[in-house]
Structures are given as structure tokens and as C-alpha cells.
N, C-alpha and C positions, 0 to 999 in steps of 0.2 A: 643180160645186156649185149652181150657179144654177139647174139643171134638176132638183135633187133626188136626184142620183147622186153617191156617193162613190166616187172612184177606188180601186183597191187598191194604188197606187203613185204616186209622183210622179217626176218628172224632175229631174236637175242636170245642168249641163256643167261638168264639171271641178270638182265640189262645189258649184258655185253653184246655189242654187234660186231660185223666183220669190217673193221675199221677200214680195210683196203678197197672197201666198196662204197663207202660212205660219200667219195665225191659224186657218184651217181645216183645213190640211193637215199641220201640224207632226208629228203622230204617224204619219203614213203613211212606209213604207219608200221609199228613193230608189234609181232606177237611174241611175246616170251615163251619159249618151248618149255621153260621149267616151272612154269607157273600158269600160263594162260591156254596151253594148247587142249582147245574144245571145239566142238562144232559151233557152238554159239560165236566164239572168237572167229573162226574161218568165215562164217555166214555174214559178219560184220564186213566184209570186204567186197563183194562175194566174188570167189575165185571161178575161173573155168576149169582150173587143173590145180592140184595140189600135190608138190612135190617135197618130199621130207626123208630125212634119214632114220633108218630103223633104229638108230641110236637114241632118237627123241620120241619114237612114237612105238609103244610096246605093241605087240601082235595083237593083244586083246582089244585094243582101242580103235586097229584100222577100220573095221566095219563101221563103226560110228563116225569116223572123221570121213569116210568114203563116202556117206550119204550126202555130204555136202557138195562134193564135186568129185569127178574122177581123180584118183589118188594113186601116185607113184612112190613107192617105197624104195629107198637107195639101199641096197645091201652090200654094195660092193666095196672094193678097196678105195677108200678115199684119196689115195695116193695116185690112183690112176686117173688124172683128170681128163686125159684124152677120150677115156672110155665113158666118163660120165658126161662130157660136152656131148658127145655122140649121141648118148641115150636121151638126153634132154632135146638134141636137136631132132631126133625122132619122134618123141613126145609131142613136139611143137611143129612137127612139117618142115623143119628148117635144115634138113641134111645138106643141102647144096650151100647154104651159107656157112654152116660149121666146117665144111670142107675147105671153103674158100678163107676163112679166118685162121685155118689151122696152117694152111700153105704160107699164108702171110707170115704167120708166127715162125714157122720153119725157115723162111727167108730171113727174118730178122735175127734168129738164133746163128744161123750161118754166116751173116754179115758180122755180128757181134764176136763169133769164133775168130774169124779172120784178123779183124781189128785187133783182138787179144793176142793172136799169135804173132803178129808183127810188132805189137808193142813189148811182148815179154819173151822174144827170140833171144836165147842165150843167157836169160836170167832166171834165177831161182825165186819162188814166191812163198812166203808163210803166211797162212791165214791164222790169226789169233783171237 
């Protein structure tokens, strides 16, 4: 969504979706990666590109799913969101949009840090 591309489907794991994305993806159909991951399920949408984590797609099933559409298998560190965004942007030809969005994000983080520094100057904080 950040890159200006709306997916044709979203995933769930045993019925659990990514709640933080629901404001944007609530109306999309769902593929349950724990139960439905099959070429037939993917063909029902039909995708131009399939992006999936290696966690959900065993290597032996890659060739079958890749027959539906070009398929990118994420194998990297899921905590490196910047690298993942960069790869998705590359796959979609949206590198310039990704660079702009990252710059906007970095600006917002710098602004929040400055506000917090002012609000917390000389104070100690405990997070429980």
C-alpha cells in the first residue's frame, strides 16, 4: 500500500490476518496460508506477482506456485523492514516511491525524537 499498489488478496494464518493493515485491506479476499495455499487458490485472483515468505511456502512447492505467476520468495530477516520494502519496490518498479516514503518516515521519526527529547528533558522514564 505504501508504494501505491493494492494487492488482489491478503493472507491469513489459520484465519488470523494482519490487523494493523485491516484499515486498508479489509475488503480484500483472504488466502489462508496454513490451509489454502495452492495454485488453484492463487489462480482465483489472478495475480501478476506472488510474494510470499519461505516460512509459508516449502521449497518443494515453489515450482507449482510459480506456474501461476512470477513468484518471489522472501528468505531474509523479517525484522529488516527497510530491506524488505526495498525489495518489494524493486519487484514492482517503485524504487523512487520507496525512497520518497523512507525519507518521509525518517523525517517523522526525527520530529518525534525532537518532541520527546523536549518533553523528557531531565526526567527518567520507566516502561512497564
